[in-house]
C-alpha positions in Angstrom: 0.0 0.0 0.0 2.1 2.8 -1.4 0.9 6.5 -1.1 -0.6 8.1 -4.2 1.8 10.8 -5.3 0.8 11.3 -9.0 -2.6 11.1 -10.6 -3.3 10.9 -14.4 -6.8 11.7 -15.7 -8.4 10.9 -19.0 -12.0 11.5 -19.8 -13.9 8.9 -21.7 -12.0 5.7 -22.5 -8.4 5.9 -21.3 -6.8 2.6 -22.1 -4.7 3.9 -25.0 -3.4 6.8 -22.8 -2.4 4.5 -20.0 -0.4 2.5 -22.5 1.8 5.6 -23.0 5.2 5.0 -21.5 5.2 8.5 -20.0 1.9 8.1 -18.1 2.8 4.5 -17.0 6.1 5.7 -15.6 4.8 8.6 -13.6 1.2 7.8 -12.5 0.4 6.1 -9.3 -3.3 6.5 -9.9 -5.2 6.6 -13.2 -8.8 8.1 -13.3 -10.7 7.4 -16.5 -14.2 6.8 -17.8 -13.8 3.3 -18.9 -11.2 0.6 -19.4 -11.4 -3.1 -20.3 -10.9 -5.7 -17.6 -7.6 -6.8 -19.1 -6.3 -3.3 -19.3 -7.1 -2.8 -15.6 -5.3 -6.0 -14.7 -2.3 -4.8 -16.7 -2.3 -1.4 -14.9 -2.6 -3.0 -11.5 0.3 -5.4 -12.3 2.4 -2.4 -13.0 1.5 -0.8 -9.7 -1.0 1.7 -11.0 -4.3 2.0 -9.2 -7.3 2.7 -11.4 -10.6 4.5 -10.8 -13.4 4.0 -13.4 -15.8 6.9 -13.2 -18.1 6.3 -16.2 -17.4 7.2 -19.8 -20.2 9.7 -20.4 -19.9 11.2 -16.9 -16.2 12.0 -17.3 -16.8 13.7 -20.7 -19.8 16.0 -19.8 -17.7 18.5 -17.8 -15.4 19.0 -20.8 -18.3 19.4 -23.2 -20.0 22.1 -21.1 -16.9 24.0 -20.0 -14.6 23.7 -23.0 -16.0 22.2 -26.2 -19.3 24.2 -26.5 -17.7 27.6 -25.8 -14.8 26.9 -28.1 -17.0 25.7 -30.9 -19.2 28.7 -30.5 -16.3 31.1 -30.7 -14.7 29.3 -33.7 -17.9 29.0 -35.7 -19.0 32.6 -34.9 -15.7 33.8 -36.1 -15.7 31.7 -39.3 -19.3 32.4 -40.2 -19.4 36.1 -39.3 -17.7 37.6 -42.4 -15.6 39.8 -40.1 -18.5 41.0 -38.0 -19.1 38.7 -35.0 -22.5 40.5 -34.3 -23.8 39.3 -37.7 -23.3 35.6 -36.9 -26.4 33.5 -36.1 -24.4 30.3 -35.2 -25.4 28.7 -31.9 -24.0 25.6 -30.3 -26.2 23.5 -28.1 -25.4 20.5 -25.9 -28.1 17.8 -25.5 -30.0 18.0 -22.2 -31.4 14.5 -22.6 -28.1 12.6 -23.1 -27.5 10.2 -20.2 -25.3 7.4 -19.1 -26.4 4.3 -21.0 -25.2 1.9 -18.4 -26.9 1.1 -15.1 -25.0 0.0 -12.1 -26.7 -2.8 -10.2 
């Protein structure tokens, strides 16, 4: 039971990120949305603890705080013909999207 000193975080599915030598060499704990059983076994065998927080749940914060505002800004700029006030582009995030899995 070693103390956790370094945490790596990857929203969504993080298996490919954990396979990165850089992450594997520095992370004591890896927090991600989903990971296969065998990838979790591999991580634990290398001394890396894993927390699975749900694929959709780990992505929603990024969508709201980063992706939607950045898309709005880029599309407004690209579609405005030089006048941001003339753009009618709006970016919306679904309010009905939900985690498809159920924990029992």
